[in-house]
C-alpha positions, 0 to 999 in steps of 0.5 A: 500500500505504501509503495503504491502511494509513493508511486502515485505521488511520484507520477503526479509530481512528474506530470507537474514537473513536465507541465512546469517545463512546458510552461517555461519553454513556451515563453521563449518560443512558439511551440506545440507539444504532446500532452504531459500524460501521453508519453509517460510510463513507470518502468519496473527495474530489477533487484532493489533499483527503484522504479523509473518514472519516465516522461518524454513530451514531444514538441515542434517549435518555431525558432529565430530566423523563420526556422522550425525544429523538433524537440523531445525532453526526457524527464526521469526520476527514481524514488528513493524509499530508503531501501533502494539501490540508488548507485547501481547502473540502471540502463546499458543504453538509453537513446531518444531519436527526435524527428521533425516532420512536415505534411503537405495539405492532404498528405502524410508526414515526411521526416525532414530532419532527425537527431539521436541523443544518447542519454545513458550516462546522464540517466545512470548518473542522476536519480532525477533530471531531464535532457532535451534532444533537438533536431537541427532547425530548418526553414519553415515552409508556411504551406506545410504543417509541422510536427515533432515526434520521437522514439526511445530505445532503452535496455535495462541493465541486468533484466536479460530482455534486450532493448525496449522500443517506445514509440512516442505520441507526436506533437500536435501539428503547427501551421 
């Protein structure tokens, strides 16, 4: 019961943290992002390593000089219940591939640019933090709609299951 209460509190705190990150980011550039809960999960870890609370909002944002780029921010937290192992390696690999996509009227999404960011060292070093992966910016074509999308591939240390692919929900379209 106590562990479930901690889990619910942690997920709520992670959602609030993501909303805070999105609110601060929106003040600096025009962007559209996936909802806070769309790309969130709790990942069970082996042994006495605490569960990982993960959220990865995906965005498309307009930046200076009439350009646009895709954005994904990996937010993580491991809740220390006093009995958890907070020092062991958590992931053998944790990578996010962020994509900037365009869509002509009546068409389908086309990947315009992408970037893969390796978050492994950061997520293993800090019990709670975030890291943003940005695509290179391209010139905004106002005749198209734009979106940000991402995929996360991670491998949990010591679980013997191999890589897990997490297809994220893309951002709403920006015109």
